[in-house]
N, C-alpha and C positions, 0 to 999 in steps of 0.2 A: 179321686183324693190326692192329695198334693204330696212329691216324692220330695223329702227333706233333704237338703244341698249337703253333703260333707265337704268343712275344707281343710284343703291339704294343704298346711304353712310350711312354705320352706323354709333354709337359710339360706342367705344370698350375700355373696360377697359386695359391700359397700364400693369396690371399683367396680362394679359392672353396672350400678344405678346409675341414672340420669337424673337431674332435677329435670322438671315439668316447665316445657316452655309457655306452654299456653291453660296454666291454672289458674280456676275459675277467681283467686284472688288480683290477679292482676290482669292487663290487658296482653297481647301476644310478643313476644320478644323471642331476640333473633339469637342470643347466647345464653349462657350459664349465668358469666361473669354479671348481664344486664338483672336475672332475673334476684342472684344475688345481693346484687346494689337494693333492689324494690325491699327485698324481703328483709335487709337488714336495718333499711330506714324506716317501713312501714309497718312492719308486722312481727315486732318484739322477737326477733330471731334472738339476739346477744341473750335476752334474759332466760330464752328457752337454753341455750345452750349452755347458761349457768346451772339450770335446773337438771340438767342431764350430767354436767360436771360433775354436782355433788351427788345427786339420787340414781343416773345413770337412765335407760329408757324405760317407760311407761311399758308394766308387761301386759296391761292392758288394752294396749294399743298396736296394733298388727301395722305393718305397711302393705299398700296393695299396690303392687305391678302390674304393666304391662309391657308384654316384649317390646322390643324397635325391631320396626323392621330393616334387614340392611347390617345390621349391628351381631349379625353370629358369626362368631369362631369356627369353622366348619370340622377342622382339626379335632379339638376339642368339644364340640358341640356345646358350646358353652355361650349363652345368649345374654344380651343386653337389655335394661331394663327402663322404662321410666316409669316416674311417680305419679299413678293414681289418689292416692292419699297417703298424707305426711310430708311432705315437701317443706313444710319450716322444719321438721326434725331432722329430717334429710340435710336440709342447708345447714343448718346446726353442727351435726355429726362432719358434716365438709371442714366448715372452719376449725371446728376443733380439732381433725387431724390435720389439718394444713391449713393454717392460720393467714398463710402472705394471700390466701384469694379472697378472704375479707377486703372489704372495703377501707380506702385509708386510714380516715377516722377511727375506725375501729378496729384497725391492725391490730396495737399494741395492746387493748385489752382480751382479743381473741387469744396472743400467744400467751398472756397471762394463765388464763384458762386451760390452755394445751399443755403446761406446765406440769400443771397440778391434775391433769384427766388422763385416764388410760385410753389408749387409740381404740375405736371403734370399728370394727375390720368386715363384721356381721351383723346382719339384721335379721329377721323371722319376716317370713312377708307370705301374703296370699297373691298367688300368679292368676291374672284373669286371661281372657284372649282378648281383648279390646274393650273400646271405652265404653261401646253398648253394654257388654256384661259388669261392668262396674259401677254404672250410674244410679241404677235402683239403690242400691246400699250407699253410696255419694249424696243421693236425697236424704234417706233416712238419718244420714250423720248430721248434715248441715243446711238441710230446709226445714228445719224449725218443727212443731208440733204437729204439723198437716192433720188436724184431726185426730191423733191420737197415734199414727203410725210412726212419727220421728222422735227421736229424742226427745226427753222431758225435763228442761235444768230442774235442780233444787229450786225451791223459793229460798226465802230469807229463814225461816222456821224451821225449814228441813236441815240447812245447809247449820244451823248451830245445833242441830239434835246429832248431828253428825261429828261436828268438830268439836262440841263440847262447848264448854265455859271458857274457851285457852284465852279468847279475845278479850276476860274481861277478868281477867289473870291481875291485872295492876288495879283495877277498880276495886276488886274484890278486899285487897291485901290493903289497898290503902284505907279503906273504908273500915277493915278492923280493926287497923291501927288506931284510928280516929276514935272509934269504938273505946279500946283499950285503955285511951289518953281521955276518958270522957269531953268528947270533942264532937261527938253525935249520940244521939241513944237508939236502941234498936229499932226501935218504932219510927223516929225520924228517917231511917235510912232506907225503909223500904220504900221498893221502888223507885230509887236512887243512882242504881249501880251504871245504868244505860249512859245518864247525863254526865255521871262521872266520868266512864270511858271516853267519852266525844270530848270532853277535856284535855283527859292525861294522855289524850292520844296526838296531842300536840306537842313537836319536839319540845316548842320556845316555853310552853308550862313546865315540861317535866325538867328544861334543865332552869328555870325559874325557882320550884322549888325543891330543885334538889334531889331528883329520882336517878337510881343508876337500875338501869333495866338493861342491863346486858347478860342478866342473867336470869328467865322468867322464872325460875326455880326457886330464887332467892332473892326478891327486890329488897333493894336499898335504898339509904341516903345519902348524898356526901356533901350536906351541910351537918352542922352542929344540930344537937335535939332543939336548943333553942330555937333557932335560924327554923329549923323544919318544923316544930312547932308549930311557933307562930304565923308563918305560913299557913298551913294546913286550917289552922282555926278559922282564918279570913277566909279560905275557900269553902269551909262548911259554912259558914256563917252565911257567905253570899249563895250558898247552895240554896239554903234553908229560906231563905228570903227571895229566892228567882231570881237574883241576880244572874247568878248559874244557872241557865236552862237549856233543853234538848233543841230550841229555837235559834242559838247561836251558830253563825257562820265560822266560817275555819278565818277570817278578816278580824270578826268579833274577839275569836277565841285568842287571836295572837295579841291585839291590842288589850284582852282583859290580861294576858300573862304580864304584858311588860307594866301595865300599873299593878298588879298585885307587886313585881318586881322592887316597887318604890314604899313600900311599907315600912311605916316606921318601926327603930326598933332592930331592923336587923345588921349584921356584924360585916356580911358578906363575905364570912370565912368559909370555905372548903375545908373539908377533911377524907380521909380515907372511905371507903364503901362499908357502912353499918346497914347489918339487917332490920329491915322492920317486922320480922315473924318470928321474933325467939319467945315463945311461950314463958319460958320461965323469966324470961326478963321483966315481963310484964311491955314488952312494947319499946323498952328502952334503946335495944337492938343490940349487936355483939359484932365485932369485926368480922366481916367475911373471909373465908378461905376462898382465893381467886387464882383461877389459873391464866397462863398468860396467854391475851387476847390482841392478834393486830388489832391497833387501835380503827375507827373509823376515822373517815376524811371528814374536817368539818365541812359542814352544808352550809353553813351563815358567818358571817362574823360575830361573834360573841358579844351579846347588847347586855351592857354591864348596867343597872339600874343606877350609879352612884354617878356616872358618865350625864346618863340623863338629868338626873335632878340638878347636877351644878350646871350644865347647859340653859336646864331652864329658869336659873337662878341667876344668867348673864341680866335682863334675860335676852334670849336670841331666837328667836323661831326659825330663821332661816338655819343656824347651826342646828336646833333640835332636827329637824325634818332632814337635812343632810345625814346626819349620824343614823337618824330612823331610817335610811333609804338605803344607806351602805351596810348595816347589820338584814334588812328585810329580804335585800334583793338573793336570789339564789349566788353561792360563792362559786357550788361547781356548774354553773351552767352560764354564768356574767360575770369571771374575774376581772378584763379587762376593763369594763364598766365600773365594776368597784374599785377597781385600780386608781381610776379616774377620780372616783369620787374620793376615794381617801386623801389625793394631792389636794382635793379643793377643800375638805374638810381642814387640813392642817395649814391649807393659804390661809382660810378664812378666818379661823381661829387665833394665826400668829400675829394677825392684820390686825385682832380687835387687841389683841396685848400690845401695839407698839411697832410691829416692824413695819417698815416702809417699804415700799413696792421694789427698790432694787436690791432687796436683801433677800435672799430665798431661805426659806422657814427652816430647814435644815445650820444654814448657817447662822440665824438667828439663833438658833437653840444650840449656841456653839459652849465648848465646854463651862466656859465661864458661866455661861447663865443658867445652864443647867445644876450648877455649884451653888449659884445665889437662889436656886428653886428647892435645895434641900438634898439634890443628888451628889453627894459627895463617895459614894464607892466607887472605886476605879474601875471595875467591872461593872457595876449598873450603869458607868456612864458611855463606856463603851458601847456597852447594847442597846440602849438608847441609841445614839448616835448612829451605829450601825443601820437600825431598825428605821430612822429615819431617813435616812439615805437611800436605802433601799424605794423607799414608798415617793420621796423626792423623784428617782431615777426612774422606778416603772411606770410613775404619771406621767413623767416627761415623754417617755417612749412611746408610751400607750396612746396619749393625745396626740403625737408631733409625725412619728416616723409615718410610713405609706405603709409596712407589714410589719415591721417588730413591735411585739405587744409582750405583757406581762399576763402567763396563763397558770401562775402558779399561786393556787388558792391556798394552799396549806402553809405557805411563806406569809401570805398578807394578812391570812388570819394570827399566825405566830407573832407577825410587829405588830397589830394591834392590841395585841392582850399584850405584848413587851411595853406599849406607849400608854396603858392604862392610867398610870400616878402622872404619868406627863403631863395627859390630857386632863383631868381632874385638876393638877397646879394651873393650870392654864387657864380653863374656864374660872376659876380663882378670882387670877389674877384680872379676866378682860371684866369681870364682876367688879373689881375697884375700879376700873379705868369707866 
């Protein structure tokens, strides 16, 4: 008869717990600093710390600890421990409590997390005598199914059953709106929700259509209703003709999004968010009450269909390609590269408008030149000139200096938004030449 083992969990001070230097996740290290460096680089510790900061520690997961030889306070009989299970969690806790221990590149990010995170001073843990005593249970957790004795992960259907339809909320609301507005029939929408969600999961397509998903309980549009309906009608038509299909990969969906943005008849205007789910209005939308929310940092330079169309009309494959690239590359990860690309974009575009090589593009676009292009309001001209100067300075610095570069993606995105009308006017002028 097997005797059941009763687990006696104890509350242990975090200060008495040391990271495991010989954890199976990595090669043996000589110091905790090396372990922290590795875990932050390769094991998603920052993402885990964000989750702990928001929700706290998972109560379904205890720490497993082993006493450290030679780490005992004889006067108080207080032992120190090393982590046998929960090394990533303990690393996240350490860095939330003391961000100065984070790798240099992530230190500021951990400092911001720590500002809004209560300090975790104690954890609930099970103490094992030695490594051999805990290994059997680590095998059950991390060793795979092992014929049924290990942990069995949920399959896709089981995950959906647990999560419910949350991931399909956006597609559901958009299809409901389309049906109410007679863009699709109840019969035609059957079996389409997965494909619709696959496409709407792409941020570029949501931006193109004007979908505001900041509140999944009240999905809204930020385009005028005629524009939104025009884009949705095209999307639904492509869905029913299999142009929009479940076989499309991320690249194909991005390409489709940009093509959709060039649909004839769009005004290009944006509005305050209006709900798609107002049953009394038959889908016409009502202004949504919104609470203040910190805006997300831009992940890409905004791709403008108007700019694409005018570059295509020059025609200039080079300009189209440069513009596509600086909008497609991640602004979060590649700001210096995009800074050089934006500089090159304006160099080439103004050159096609008659700028000579001895004149910089921001000098070419003088106040007088901008006035002649129709920009006559002093504040607008000043804003345009400042944006051009920043792009010129950032591009030159990033290209030529051995260390200095532009890392302000937010400012670069704002400058490109500020210069949208200038780019369109320059493209029209280049076409005329």
